[in-house]
Legacy VTK file of the C-alpha trace (Angstrom):
# vtk DataFile Version 3.0
C-alpha trace
ASCII
DATASET POLYDATA
POINTS 84 float
72.947 165.225 279.377
72.840 162.437 276.806
72.318 158.786 277.716
75.993 157.827 277.315
77.171 160.896 279.250
74.640 160.166 281.992
75.825 156.561 282.253
79.433 157.735 282.384
78.649 160.228 285.178
76.766 157.625 287.228
79.509 155.051 286.669
82.166 157.559 287.776
80.260 158.219 291.014
79.889 154.505 291.670
83.618 154.053 291.027
84.322 156.545 293.804
81.739 155.254 296.269
81.871 151.478 295.973
84.658 149.541 297.652
86.990 148.688 294.799
84.900 150.709 292.341
82.498 149.423 289.733
84.133 146.670 287.685
84.646 147.488 283.994
81.902 146.314 281.666
79.227 146.191 284.378
75.939 145.205 282.708
72.990 147.576 283.090
70.777 144.805 284.487
73.243 143.336 286.957
72.421 144.013 290.630
74.617 146.713 292.140
74.586 144.903 295.473
76.979 142.447 293.800
79.444 145.347 293.450
79.094 146.279 297.121
76.261 148.820 297.047
74.725 148.904 300.514
72.517 151.348 302.414
75.442 153.564 303.442
76.692 153.690 299.847
73.176 154.596 298.655
73.045 157.557 301.046
76.455 158.727 299.842
75.375 158.258 296.240
72.194 160.284 296.784
74.210 163.156 298.258
76.652 163.075 295.349
73.892 162.900 292.723
72.264 165.940 294.265
75.520 167.876 294.668
77.347 167.040 291.466
74.480 166.577 289.047
72.122 169.105 290.606
69.312 166.601 291.044
66.648 166.629 293.725
65.726 163.171 294.963
62.848 162.692 297.371
61.851 159.833 299.630
59.843 158.106 296.919
63.012 157.875 294.799
64.883 155.940 297.475
63.775 152.457 296.530
65.508 149.217 295.731
63.891 149.429 292.311
65.677 152.711 291.509
69.045 151.738 292.997
69.018 148.032 292.173
70.877 148.111 288.880
72.981 150.520 286.861
70.230 150.745 284.257
67.581 151.603 286.851
69.845 154.191 288.449
70.556 155.836 285.095
66.811 155.883 284.361
66.179 157.607 287.717
68.845 160.205 286.930
67.256 160.790 283.502
63.782 161.275 285.012
65.039 163.664 287.675
67.190 165.600 285.203
64.054 166.175 283.134
62.247 167.395 286.230
59.944 164.397 286.569
LINES 1 85
84 0 1 2 3 4 5 6 7 8 9 10 11 12 13 14 15 16 17 18 19 20 21 22 23 24 25 26 27 28 29 30 31 32 33 34 35 36 37 38 39 40 41 42 43 44 45 46 47 48 49 50 51 52 53 54 55 56 57 58 59 60 61 62 63 64 65 66 67 68 69 70 71 72 73 74 75 76 77 78 79 80 81 82 83
C-alpha cells in the first residue's frame, strides 16, 4: 500500500471511529486527542487495523507515541505492513 493510500485507509477508519469523524484537512502532526481519540477509540482502532488491513499489533505498539498523531499512526501502519 502506498503512502497516500495508507493515509486514506487510516483516515477512513478514524472517520468511522471518532465522534464526528476526523475533520477534513487534519494535519499529520496534530494530536488526535484533539479529534476525540481516547483509550476506547484506540482499542477499537487497533481491532479495525488488524481486521481490515491485516496487521498484527503487539503490546509494544500500543503507545501514545504511535497513536498520538495521524503521521505517527500512518508510520506505525507502514512498519507493520512491512512486517517490522
